[in-house]
Phi, psi and omega in degrees: 000132179301159180300324181273098182221166179235135178251129176249130182243139178229112176287147182248011173209165186293325180298313180294322178299316179295318180296321178294321178295317178297317178301316179300317181289322177295325176296318176298313181302311184287337175290314186279333186306313186286347187274141195275338185298141174302332177294324176291323177297320177299315181295320178295320179296319179298317179295319179298317179295321178296322176299314181298322179295315179297320182288350177294342174296123188293340188264358185296317180300311180295325179296316179296318179296319179294320179297317180292325174299317182295318180290323178297317179295318180295316181288326179298327179293340181280352183298334181273357180279124187299320188276001182284142174285096187292328178296314178294321180299315179295324178297316180295316180298322179293319177300316178300316180295317182295314181293321178298317179295323177297321179290323180293333180286346177287119182277134177075202184285143180298135178073015185297320181294329177294318182288344177273351181285121178298321181297309181294322178296321179296317179296318181298316182295318181286335181293340179289345179265130177305123182073014186289353180267018182287165188303317184289338176282319186227075180298329178294321176295318178302316178296315183296321180292337180279351180286156178301149182306316179300325179290319177297322181296325178299318178291318179298323179299318178298313180296317182296321180296332179296329184247006181302318178299329178293314180301314180299317180294315181297315181297319181293313182294316179296325176298318178295320179296312185294330184253014180289333177223175183243161178290146176229145180289137179222165182229129179254131179264127181051040174075018182226140177216139178222144181212141175279153179258148179300136181295129177080358182282148178266087181273124185264317191206147171252130175240131179238126180241123180231156178293136180299332181293345178290337181055045179230160169233157186256127170258116185248132174226143183201162177222206183287332190253332182201168174220159179224154180230129174245126179265118189258136178286128185257017181296317181245108182296334183282326184224069179293148180218153179297133180295150179265359185265150170286151176205154175264143177210177178242141186233137174230118177257106187277114180238122177209000000 
């Protein structure tokens, strides 16, 4: 596969879907945080609020802990396999234990202190209105955005630290999912590919990697028994259609 390629990911369960959304929001947050413009501060604040909303689900903490327990048990069984890199295996197991303990140290529901902030709640409520973050709606936000960047960063550091254990857990689990298996070459006829899934297997994610020069995007749909991929022509953004051409691509079905 050429260096210039695009990867499309499709989660096959709700837990993986939630983790991917959180990862996406943490990437937005960490991109905008160091930048000084008030517009970047607004974008970072929006990502932080979206993270807090997702974490309001009472089961996310327990789900992450259960997933890490499952991976630790699965990886521990590999210790008796002769060809396994035992040094790397022990490193991963230690990381799992450390991140799991960090998550367990969080008292109560994840992101609870963020949701208790009157300032953040006011911003969240007005953000539901188109243009609701304007100065006359939120004068306190206007004042806060006018403060020097280092002062805003001190507050952001406090907020960011509240959810740092979540970020570490999500990154670790998604890393294990993505690298649990390797890419394999596949061929799609007339822009369509379908594959059955192993019975009883815990399939987390489908990854499709295609050359950017193909000028196509992948629409992936899947269930418990099979998944399908349609490669869509991106020439016309208004009326995309499945390509009529055969193409080679790379596929990774993450099972762990």
